[in-house]
C-alpha positions in Angstrom: 106.3 78.5 107.9 108.5 76.7 105.6 111.6 77.7 105.0 111.9 79.2 100.8 114.6 81.3 99.6 114.1 82.2 96.4 110.3 82.3 94.8 110.0 85.9 96.9 110.3 87.6 93.4 108.6 85.2 91.0 105.2 84.8 93.4 104.6 88.3 93.5 104.2 88.4 90.4 102.1 85.3 89.4 99.5 87.1 92.2 99.4 90.2 90.4 99.5 88.1 87.1 97.1 85.9 88.7 95.2 89.4 89.9 94.4 91.5 86.7 92.8 88.1 85.0 90.6 87.7 86.7 89.8 90.7 88.8 89.9 91.7 85.1 87.8 88.9 82.9 84.4 89.1 85.5 83.7 92.5 84.7 80.9 92.3 82.2 81.1 96.1 80.9 84.8 95.0 79.4 85.1 92.9 76.8 88.7 91.4 78.1 89.8 87.3 78.5 92.5 86.3 80.6 95.1 85.7 77.6 94.2 89.5 77.0 96.9 90.0 80.9 100.8 88.9 79.7 103.4 89.3 82.1 106.1 89.9 79.5 108.1 92.6 78.5 107.5 95.5 75.4 110.0 93.9 73.2 108.4 90.8 72.5 104.9 92.6 72.5 103.7 93.2 69.3 100.8 93.0 66.8 100.5 89.6 66.1 100.9 88.2 69.9 97.6 90.0 71.3 97.7 91.2 74.7 96.3 93.6 75.9 97.6 94.5 79.7 101.4 93.8 79.2 102.9 93.3 83.3 107.0 94.0 83.1 108.9 94.0 86.6 111.9 96.3 85.3 113.8 97.0 88.6 114.5 95.8 91.8 116.2 97.4 95.3 115.9 97.3 99.2 112.9 98.0 100.7 115.0 101.0 103.5 111.3 101.8 104.6 111.0 98.5 106.0 113.7 98.8 108.6 115.6 96.6 110.8 114.4 93.3 111.6 115.5 90.9 114.1 116.6 87.5 113.4 114.1 84.7 113.5 114.5 82.0 116.4 112.7 78.8 116.0 113.3 76.3 119.5 116.3 75.5 118.9 118.0 77.6 115.6 118.4 81.1 115.0 118.1 81.9 111.4 119.3 85.4 109.7 116.2 88.3 109.3 114.8 88.7 105.7 116.1 91.1 103.0 113.4 93.6 101.8 112.6 94.7 98.6 110.8 96.3 96.4 109.4 95.4 93.0 109.3 97.9 90.4 106.7 97.1 87.5 105.7 98.8 84.6 101.9 98.3 83.3 101.9 98.6 79.2 98.6 98.5 77.5 98.2 97.9 74.2 96.1 98.6 70.4 93.7 95.9 69.7 94.1 94.2 65.5 90.6 95.0 65.3 90.3 98.9 66.6 89.9 99.6 62.9 90.2 104.4 63.1 93.5 105.1 65.4 91.3 107.6 66.9 89.0 104.3 68.5 91.7 102.4 69.5 93.7 105.1 71.4 90.7 105.5 73.6 89.9 102.4 73.7 94.1 101.6 75.3 93.4 104.7 78.2 90.2 102.7 79.6 92.1 99.6 80.0 95.0 101.6 81.6 92.6 103.3 83.4 91.0 99.9 84.4 94.1 98.1 85.2 94.9 101.3 87.1 91.8 101.6 89.2 92.2 97.3 90.0 95.6 98.8 91.4 94.2 101.7 93.9 91.3 98.4 95.1 93.5 96.3 95.9 96.6 98.7 97.6 96.9 96.2 100.0 97.2 92.3 99.8 97.1 89.7 102.7 100.7 87.6 102.2 97.2 84.1 102.5 96.0 85.7 99.2 99.2 85.5 97.7 100.7 82.6 95.5 102.0 79.9 96.5 106.0 81.3 97.2 106.1 84.0 99.6 107.2 82.8 102.3 106.0 86.0 105.0 103.1 87.6 107.5 103.8 91.5 106.3 100.8 92.1 104.5 102.1 93.7 100.8 101.9 97.2 99.7 100.8 98.8 96.1 102.0 101.6 95.3 101.9 103.7 92.2 104.7 105.7 91.2 105.5 108.7 89.9 108.3 108.1 86.7 109.4 111.2 85.6 109.3 111.9 81.9 113.2 111.0 81.4 113.3 108.5 83.4 110.2 106.1 81.4 111.9 107.4 78.1 114.9 106.3 79.4 113.5 101.9 80.6 111.7 102.3 76.7 114.7 103.5 75.2 116.1 99.2 76.6 113.5 97.6 74.7 115.1 98.7 71.1 112.6 99.1 68.5 109.0 99.0 70.5 107.0 101.1 70.9 105.7 103.0 73.4 102.4 102.8 74.6 100.3 104.5 77.5 101.6 103.1 80.9 102.0 103.7 85.0 104.6 102.5 86.9 104.2 101.4 90.2 105.8 99.1 93.2 104.9 96.6 95.0 106.8 96.0 99.3 107.9 94.7 101.3 108.4 91.5 99.1 110.9 89.3 101.7 113.0 87.4 101.0 114.3 84.8 103.2 117.9 83.4 104.2 119.1 80.3 104.7 121.8 81.2 107.5 121.2 79.1 110.6 122.4 78.0 113.5 121.9 76.0 116.6 121.3 78.4 120.3 120.7 77.2 123.5 118.5 78.5 125.5 118.8 80.1 129.8 116.0 78.8 131.3 114.9 80.4 134.1 116.1 80.0 136.8 113.9 81.0 140.7 115.8 83.6 142.8 116.2 83.5 146.2 116.2 87.0 147.9 114.6 86.0 151.6 117.5 86.9 154.6 120.2 84.5 155.9 119.4 83.5 158.7 123.1 84.7 160.8 122.2 88.7 158.8 121.0 90.3 162.1 118.1 92.5 161.6 118.5 96.3 160.1 117.2 98.5 162.6 
């Protein structure tokens, strides 16, 4: 595999965006277009943005569940093990600007959020070859809906200034492997055949 050292995080976000855009667009029982789904901060979404489902990466941590990885040795080159990350996303449903009555708009938002959660549940495992270019790993990605306490979710939304709170869900993607550029040349030790036969002058044991 080619060494890609810094595009893994962006590749995962791009993969998720394409997943939502493609699969929602294929649903015949919902009125949705690709442009209704965006990778954006809630702070930048307003009534004129046309966004109905927003995806935002809000936290990145080391994935402690991934365990320790061994250095990778290819021919005569040893590369430091990758850094496993866990990416936390905020998925938010927004109202359409033509939904009319408030009750209708609220139900439409909840349907949008329910559809997005269903897609996460149905695609909880992503194989590397199905992801966007720039993800250099052989391990699959796991998508898990998380249960953020209400106070943490409130504090998260407080970061977005005057943005109005909308129905949301948080989820994580892991392990996302960031490859290392630290390499060194190593010399392999060739296997040698060892002869354990008895020497001619060695007496036989009684």
